[in-house]
C-alpha positions, -999 to 999 in steps of 0.1 A, spaced: -108 98 126 -90 130 125 -92 149 92 -59 157 79 -43 175 52 -13 158 37 16 180 31 44 155 22 74 178 33 97 147 41 88 131 7 100 141 -26 68 139 -44 32 127 -46 34 100 -68 4 86 -88 1 48 -91 -3 34 -124 -4 -3 -119 -8 -26 -150 -5 -64 -157 33 -59 -162 55 -90 -160 60 -107 -125 75 -85 -99 84 -55 -126 84 -24 -107 63 7 -121 81 41 -117 67 46 -80 82 15 -66 52 -5 -63 53 -39 -78 25 -68 -84 29 -102 -78 24 -126 -107 5 -152 -85 -20 -151 -57 -6 -154 -23 -14 -183 -1 -8 -161 30 12 -135 47 43 -156 42 43 -148 6 54 -110 13 92 -106 6 113 -95 35 121 -56 34 88 -50 17 52 -37 28 24 -60 10 -9 -53 4 -35 -81 -4 -69 -81 -19 -79 -110 5 -82 -114 40 -52 -129 62 -26 -120 33 -44 -140 7 -52 -133 -31 -35 -109 -55 -12 -85 -39 11 -55 -46 42 -44 -25 62 -14 -20 102 -12 -11 105 26 -11 103 48 21 90 84 21 64 78 -8 28 83 -11 8 62 -34 -25 72 -46 -43 42 -59 -69 60 -80 -70 44 -113 -46 17 -105 -70 -12 -99 -62 -13 -63 -82 16 -52 -109 1 -25 -93 -33 -30 -70 -38 0 -79 -63 25 -50 -70 45 -15 -58 52 18 -71 64 46 -46 69 79 -65 65 96 -31 56 116 -8 78 93 18 84 55 23 97 29 24 69 -2 45 67 -33 40 48 -58 65 38 -93 72 25 -101 104 6 -92 122 -27 -73 155 -37 -55 172 -8 -78 160 18 -76 125 34 -86 105 65 -60 84 83 -77 50 80 -50 33 100 -15 21 103 8 -10 103 38 -9 125 72 -27 110 68 -64 116 27 -61 121 3 -78 98 -37 -75 99 -69 -73 81 -85 -39 67 -117 -57 53 -136 -24 48 -120 -22 12 -120 16 11 -85 24 12 -75 49 -13 -38 58 -6 -6 44 12 21 65 29 53 44 33 71 64 61 106 75 64 
């Protein structure tokens, strides 16, 4: 994979994710939300969001994002190295990264309307495109 330096000129800022056991579907300041229940499958991802599951094939606990042009650093969130599958029901491509600081590797991406497994459990960050 190509080593890249992330410069998020198009994004307002680099945001740290601080997910907690907040009430169901409550948004933290970054726009990521945590579901209050485990997903039975990809169909549990709300329309207009990109969803990140800790189980394969859209199962298990999940978080979802509704904002574009944002980078979410998963360090310290409880979701670092936990994402196993993704469903992108949002309006722009989603990129997933491994790495820390200002140097990251693109691990993969998910086009709009697509879903699939990332069963390596090494995703450290998410970029929701503009």
